[in-house]
C-alpha positions, 0 to 999 in steps of 0.5 A: 500500500502507498502513504496516505495523506490521512494515515491511521499510524505513523510508522517512524524508521531511523535510518543510518549506514545500512543502505541495503537492509535500510532499503528491505524495510522501507520495501516491506512497509510498503508490501505489508502494511494494509492500513493508511499509513505515512512512513517518517523516515529519520536520517541520523547524519547518514554520510553514505552516498548509498543512504541518500540513493535509498531516502531519495527513492523514498522520498519520491514514492511519497514517504516523509524523510527528516534529515537530522544534523547529527547522530545524536541518539536514538531517543532524539530521533524517534521523538523528531520522528514522533512529532512530524505526525499526527496519526492516532497511532505510532509505530517505531520500527528499526530500519533492519526489520523485514515486517511479516503480512498482517503485521500491522493490522495486529499491532493496531488491534493489540494497541487499541485495547483498553488499558494496554499503553505499548504493544511489541512486536514478536520477532526472531531476535530480540533481547527480551521476551518478544523472542520467545514464543512460548511468553504468555502474560505480560511482559516485564519491558518490551524492546524496541525493534517494533512497537505501536501505541496510541498517540493519546499514550504518547502524549500522557507518557511524553517522549523518550528521553533524550537527557539521560539516554544519549546513545543507543541502549536501555532507553526502551526499557526505561519507556516501557516502565514509564507507560506502566507508571502511567498505569497502562500494561505492556503487550506482546502483540501478534504481529511478526517481524523478522529483526537482522540485529544491531546492524547500524550499531554495530557498523558504527562501533567497527568503524571507530573501534577495535573488535574483540570477542568475550567468552560467550561470543559477545562483542566487548565494545557492544557490551561495554556500550550496553553497560554504560547505559545500563548505569544510566538506567540504574541510576534513574529508577534504581538497583532493586527495582530493575532486578525486579522488573527486567526478569524475562522469568521469574525464578521459583524454589521447589523445598521438600522436608524430610526429617528422615534418611528415607522417602515414601515411595508415594512422595517421590511418585509425585515429585518425579511426575512434577510439571514446571509452569510457564514463565517461571523456572523452578529449581529443586531444593531437599532439606534433610534432617533439620526441626521443621521450623529451623529448616523452612527458616533456612530455605526462606533465608537462602531462597531469598538472598540468592534471588529467588521470587517464588518458593514452593514448600511440600512435605515429605507425606504430602500428595499432590498433582503433577500440576501443582506449580501452574494452580499455586502460581495461577493465583498470583497472590503473596501465599497460597496453600493448598487444603490439607487434613490433619494427619490424627482423628478427626482429620480436620481441615488445616486452615482456621479463623483466629480466636478471640485471643488472636490466636487459633480459632476454629478450623474452617470445615466444609469449604471444598470446592469453594474457590480461593478462600481467605483465611487467617491461618494454614498449614504450609503442608503444600502451598506457595510464597512470594518471596517479597513477603520474607523482605517485607518480614525483615524490614519489620524488624521480624527475624523468626518468621516461623516462630516467635510465639513461644511454641503456643502455635505450629512453624507454618501458623506462626509464620501465617500470623507473622504475615498479619502483621506486615499486611499479607492476606493467606488464600487456601485454594480449596480446589487443590486438596493435597493428601497426608501420607499416613501410613498405608492410607492417604488422608485426603477429601476421600478419606475424610468423606468416608471416616465421617460417614463411618461416624468418626471411626 
């Protein structure tokens, strides 16, 4: 499609040095853009005659060409390009990108969703989740290989930061977080583009520096460039914020507790069948021969200090489905426990409301299959914990996460009472019943039902 005088979207493309790639990108936009558009080509002070020829030909075909006096920065060039347009939607696209058929319809459809502020095309080559075909959910940030947004979002968030990001790195992370800070969501679009990857930057470094490769095969000068602006990003947002908001996948730790030298066959059968959960990678830790309150404390402290985001705790007498990680993580709550029953008769539910004295009250009976329930206290027989809660406890001066109540309650119940002190709500997934392996029987929902039918015998 040819450019339009009344475009629905302005496509801004910085051009520098790479005439062949730029020509391919421009022609792919012409061929695959199926909506009224304006292509704004921003020439970043190119000196090669081949670039001039490509841009002259593009201008003759009706595209807008801006000549910048210097190749100042990614932010500077794109801001200039966006200011030239007035269309309802904005697309920022690299000059080494080849968009696929239907890409623009997908970008506009995704960018039109209520609450979505910025969408990024999927691609074969990018530093973020856009190159991961299995990614689901909201990404932590978007890489500006090819992104789109409504102009009204741009007006709220403002232009790219030219003051701090004076080169060609990290400004896309900064802008992604500014979009989220303004109350909008990020989204990976169904659109797809092929991406050659950092052609202009690499060419510029090759011209002005001696390049070597590190052990991972990365150009060291390019890495130094990225590190420089990574430091700028850290100065602006803070180290802790960046660690938390730049993770491609969360890190989870599955911890099992074993007070004896042996493990029940039934438990290990369940562990072997355990499946992972999308967007979180899980590692495994087995803790043996330690009192349970000490074991939980040590495991949690270690997990926090190692930078894990989630911790799943499974006792060695627990039964659970193969997809227990997905079920627990899907709730996205600070702490969720499976529903379990006490080992000894009358096998009451291991979830409680607080009593009048602020300690344990009556167990919550008959709550099976009533969805996700708020509870005051729950056993940690099979549970998931967001480890940022432990940081809250540390900040509040709570050092014994699983104690501090003079042994009046168990270690998992003590944790729930400490969580209440820092304003954290505990939940029980009543659809997820985790049985206790008790010798020759498994004490689960069916056993409890049969036990009650027998009159408690």
